[in-house]
N, C-alpha and C positions, 0 to 999 in steps of 0.2 A: 451448629454449638458443639456434639463432639470430636468435632476436628480441631475447632478452635481451642478448645480447652487443654487438648495435648500438650500445647503451650507452655501450660503449667506444670504435665505430667500429671493430671487425670484425666479420666472418662467422665461424658454426663452424667450416669450413672453413679462412680465416684462422688464428685462434687456433690449430687443432689443426696448423696447420704451424708457428706458435713455441714449442707446447709442445714438438714433436716436434726440433725446431733448440735447443732449450736443455738439451733431452737428450743430445743429440748433436753439441756444436757443432763446426766443421767437417768436418760431414759432408757429404758428393756429392748433389747432386740427386737421383742414382738411388737414394742410399739413404733421403732421406728421404720422396720418391714414394711406396716399398716398406713404409714405416712406414705414411705415412698413405692408404695405401689410393689410391692416383691415378698415371694413366699419368706418365713422363718428362716429357711432351709437356706435361701438366696442370700438373705441381708447377713445370718451369719458367715457365708464364705466370702462373702463382701468385705465384714465387719474385718475378719483376719485379714486380709489381704493390707487394709487401712491400719490396721495394728501392726502388722509385718514392717511397713513403712513408716510406720512412728509417725503417722497422722489423727491417728485415736488412741486414747488408752479405757482400757477396759479395766472394768473391777467389780469383786464380790459385791450384791446389792443382799438385798433383804430376801433369805431361803435360797433358791436357786437363781432369783434372779441376776444377771450379770450388767452393769451400767453401763454408760456410754459417755465418755469427753471429747471434746478435741484437747490435742495437745499443740504447744507454739507453733510448732510448724505445721499443723495441720490449721490452726487459722490463718496462718502466712496464705498457704495456700487457697483455703477461701479467698482472701482477701482478694490474689492475685486471680482469678477464679472469678470471682464479681467485676472487673474491670475489663477480662475476657469478654463475658458473658454483655454487659453492657456496651461494647463495641458490638456485637453480632446482631444483639435488637436494634441496634441504631442504626445498624447498615440495613437489615429486616423492614423495618420500618421508614425507612428512607423517604418511599415514592407517596409515603403520606403528609399532608400539607398538616399542621398542629390543629385547626380546627378537624380534621379527620382522627389525628393521633387521642384529641382529647372526647371523641363520640366511640371508638372505640375502647380509650378507658373506664368509660362511663359503662358499656353494655358489657365489658368483661368484668365489672364490680357487679352490676346487675345479675351473671350469672353465678359467680361464687358467692354473694350474699347467703346468709345462712339466717334467715329468718325464724 
């Protein structure tokens, strides 16, 4: 996936950060670090690079909080990345028949369900 995402100019880690910001617009760096499995410092460095490239905007929030949102360019890169990721996943799952894919989906949903 990381190699394929280079087509749209991002790494897997950067694309994951863009996905998180899309899901949580206005989130703090700490909250985004948690959902992307990074330290606060690592996410801050990543966010600086994304900001420098014009893919995200950072603004002052309440107190010392810095909020993150996608720019138009960031949304486009994210959209392009979704198309690339879809192709990678289709190729990865191509050995499975539709019934096996449905079973895999059901099992993954069971594992990730939060009851």
